[in-house]
C-alpha positions in Angstrom: -36.1 9.9 -14.8 -35.8 11.8 -11.5 -33.0 13.8 -9.9 -31.8 13.7 -6.3 -29.5 16.4 -5.3 -28.1 15.1 -2.1 -27.0 11.5 -2.9 -23.4 10.8 -1.9 -21.0 9.2 -4.3 -21.0 6.1 -2.1 -24.5 5.4 -3.3 -23.8 5.7 -7.0 -24.5 2.4 -8.7 -26.4 1.2 -5.6 -30.0 0.4 -4.8 -31.1 3.0 -2.2 -34.3 3.6 -0.4 -36.5 6.4 -1.8 -39.3 7.4 0.5 -40.4 5.5 3.6 -43.0 3.4 5.3 -45.3 1.2 3.2 -44.7 3.2 0.1 -40.9 2.9 0.3 -39.3 1.7 -2.9 -35.8 1.4 -4.1 -34.1 3.0 -7.1 -30.8 2.4 -8.8 -28.5 5.3 -8.5 -26.2 5.8 -11.5 -22.4 6.5 -11.3 -23.0 10.2 -12.0 -24.0 12.7 -9.3 -27.7 13.3 -8.7 -28.8 11.0 -11.6 -31.0 8.0 -11.0 -32.6 5.4 -13.2 -36.3 5.1 -12.5 -36.0 1.3 -12.1 -38.2 -0.2 -9.4 -36.6 -2.8 -7.2 -39.5 -5.2 -8.1 -38.0 -5.3 -11.6 -34.5 -6.2 -10.4 -36.0 -8.9 -8.1 -38.2 -10.6 -10.6 -36.4 -10.2 -14.0 -33.9 -13.0 -14.9 -30.6 -12.2 -13.2 -28.7 -11.8 -16.5 -31.2 -9.2 -17.6 -31.2 -7.4 -14.3 -27.4 -7.3 -14.4 -27.4 -5.8 -17.8 -30.0 -3.2 -17.0 -28.7 -2.2 -13.6 -25.1 -1.7 -14.7 -25.7 -0.2 -18.1 -24.6 3.4 -17.3 -21.5 2.6 -15.4 -20.6 -0.1 -17.9 -20.8 2.6 -20.6 -18.6 4.9 -18.6 -15.9 2.3 -18.0 -16.0 1.0 -21.6 -15.6 4.6 -22.9 -13.1 6.0 -20.4 -10.6 8.3 -22.0 -7.8 5.8 -21.5 -9.6 3.0 -23.2 -10.9 5.2 -26.0 -7.4 6.5 -26.7 -5.8 3.0 -26.5 -8.3 1.6 -29.0 -8.1 4.5 -31.4 -4.3 3.9 -31.7 -3.4 7.1 -30.0 -1.2 5.6 -27.2 1.5 2.9 -27.5 2.7 -0.5 -26.5 4.0 0.9 -23.2 0.4 1.9 -22.2 -0.9 -1.5 -23.2 1.8 -3.1 -21.0 0.8 -1.1 -18.0 -2.9 -2.1 -18.5 -1.9 -5.8 -18.7 0.4 -5.6 -15.6 -2.4 -4.1 -13.5 -4.8 -6.7 -14.9 -2.3 -9.4 -13.9 -2.5 -8.1 -10.3 -6.3 -8.0 -10.0 -6.9 -11.2 -11.9 -4.7 -13.0 -9.4 -6.9 -11.8 -6.7 -10.1 -12.5 -8.7 -9.1 -16.1 -9.5 -7.9 -16.8 -5.9 -11.3 -15.5 -4.6 -13.1 -17.7 -7.3 -11.3 -20.8 -6.1 -12.2 -19.9 -2.5 -16.0 -20.1 -3.3 -16.0 -22.6 -6.1 -17.8 -25.3 -4.0 -20.5 -22.9 -2.9 -23.9 -23.8 -4.5 -24.1 -20.2 -5.7 -20.8 -20.4 -7.5 -20.4 -24.0 -8.5 -22.0 -23.7 -11.9 -20.3 -20.4 -12.7 -16.7 -20.7 -11.7 -14.8 -22.4 -14.5 -11.0 -22.9 -14.7 -11.4 -22.5 -18.5 -11.9 -18.8 -17.9 -8.8 -18.2 -15.9 -6.5 -15.5 -17.4 -3.5 -15.4 -15.1 -1.4 -17.9 -17.1 -2.2 -16.1 -20.4 -1.4 -12.7 -18.9 2.0 -14.0 -17.6 2.8 -15.5 -21.0 1.8 -12.2 -22.8 3.8 -10.0 -20.5 6.8 -12.3 -20.8 6.6 -11.8 -24.5 6.1 -8.0 -24.2 9.0 -7.6 -21.8 11.2 -10.2 -23.4 11.9 -11.8 -20.0 10.2 -12.7 -16.7 11.9 -10.0 -14.7 8.8 -7.7 -14.8 7.1 -10.0 -12.2 9.3 -8.6 -9.5 9.0 -5.0 -10.7 5.3 -4.3 -11.2 4.1 -1.2 -9.3 0.5 -1.6 -8.1 -1.4 1.6 -8.7 -3.8 2.9 -5.9 -6.9 2.0 -8.0 -5.6 -1.5 -8.5 -4.8 -1.8 -4.8 -8.4 -0.9 -3.9 -9.7 -3.4 -6.5 -7.5 -6.2 -5.2 -8.4 -5.4 -1.6 -12.1 -5.8 -2.4 -11.5 -9.1 -4.2 -9.4 -10.4 -1.3 -12.1 -9.4 1.2 -14.7 -11.3 -0.9 -12.5 -14.4 -1.0 -11.7 -14.3 2.7 -15.4 -13.9 3.6 -16.3 -16.5 1.0 -19.1 -14.3 -0.3 -20.1 -16.2 -3.4 -22.8 -13.8 -4.5 -20.4 -10.8 -4.6 -17.8 -12.9 -6.3 -20.2 -13.8 -9.1 -20.7 -10.0 -9.7 -17.0 -9.5 -10.4 -16.8 -12.8 -12.3 -19.6 -11.7 -14.6 -18.2 -8.2 -15.2 -14.7 -9.4 -16.1 -15.1 -12.6 -17.9 -18.2 -11.9 -19.9 -16.5 -8.7 -20.9 -13.4 -10.6 -21.9 -15.5 -13.0 -24.0 -17.3 -10.1 -25.7 -15.7 -6.7 -26.2 -12.4 -7.9 -24.9 -12.0 -9.8 -28.2 -11.8 -6.5 -30.1 -9.0 -5.2 -27.8 -6.6 -7.9 -28.8 -7.1 -7.3 -32.5 -6.7 -3.5 -32.0 -3.5 -4.0 -30.2 -2.1 -6.0 -33.1 -3.4 -3.5 -35.7 -2.4 -0.3 -34.1 0.7 -1.2 -32.2 2.1 -4.2 -33.9 1.8 -6.4 -30.8 2.6 -10.0 -31.8 0.1 -12.8 -31.7 2.0 -14.4 -28.8 1.5 -11.3 -26.7 -2.3 -11.2 -26.9 -3.2 -14.8 -25.8 -5.1 -13.2 -22.9 -7.9 -12.6 -25.4 -7.9 -16.1 -26.8 -9.9 -18.7 -24.8 -8.4 -21.9 -26.1 -10.5 -24.0 -23.8 -13.7 -22.4 -25.1 -13.8 -23.1 -28.8 -17.4 -21.7 -29.3 -17.7 -18.4 -27.4 -21.4 -17.5 -28.1 -22.8 -20.8 -26.8 -20.6 -20.5 -23.8 -21.9 -17.0 -23.1 -25.5 -18.2 -23.6 -24.9 -21.0 -21.1 -23.2 -18.7 -18.7 -26.2 -16.4 -18.7 -28.6 -19.3 -18.2 -26.5 -20.5 -15.3 -26.8 -17.0 -13.8 -30.6 -17.1 -14.2 -30.7 -20.4 -12.4 -28.6 -19.4 -9.4 -30.2 -20.3 -6.0 -30.2 -16.8 -4.6 -32.2 -15.3 -1.8 -33.6 -11.8 -2.2 -30.7 -10.4 -0.1 -28.1 -12.4 -2.1 -29.5 -11.1 -5.4 -29.6 -7.4 -4.2 -26.0 -7.8 -2.9 -24.9 -9.3 -6.2 -26.5 -6.5 -8.2 -24.9 -3.8 -6.0 -21.5 -5.4 -6.3 -21.7 -5.7 -10.1 -22.1 -1.9 -10.3 -19.2 -1.6 -7.9 -17.1 -3.9 -10.1 -17.6 -1.6 -13.1 -16.6 1.4 -10.9 -13.4 -0.4 -9.9 -12.6 -0.9 -13.5 -13.4 2.7 -14.4 -11.2 3.9 -11.5 -8.4 1.6 -12.8 -8.5 3.1 -16.3 -8.5 6.6 -14.9 -5.7 5.7 -12.5 -3.6 4.4 -15.4 -4.2 7.6 -17.4 -3.2 9.7 -14.4 -0.1 7.7 -13.7 1.1 7.8 -17.3 0.5 11.6 -17.4 3.1 12.2 -14.7 
């Protein structure tokens, strides 16, 4: 592991050139200042994409998963109000994500990944209707700055029809929802007494067997027809996607502290 003292935050989670000339290589910069994983670009370009995604996003994934807000929420130290804020902000960015996914759905890169069975907006709306006791919340949600930045990125991807970068966000959100996200629903019921009809977001009714679905999803990732440039762009964007989520959790914590 090596340390680089002058790497700007804009490079965290990105592949950057280290050295120059014929001996130039690339290393993945973590989300923390000055820290890099000693991962050669050759690994990221030759390993199966699902493995490269897992490896290249490991550190920022860990940070997002164990943000103070999420840790406190899952320990039962917050309340239903905080859960509602999380779901409201999720509703905003999932709208953008799913609109972008539909925009690239016919692209060969996205065709075998984008699946309407994964869409979460209808479930979020149903859950929030139950949590609020009405549909009035839809006209009164305040978009936090971190959510706004996340939504803008997703809208830009949709408008440019950049399927490779869309897949990065798709992977980060939906595989997370199919994995650790399942725990969140149970914890909300256990800690805060949230009713079953308010956690349908975590229930994929059109995917009866989650593990085979995830296995097939990863196999589809590994079979994507990506150029080297597409693959590098996708890996970069996946790290960015985790950072957007981390910023969102931190933004919620900050907003609730006011």
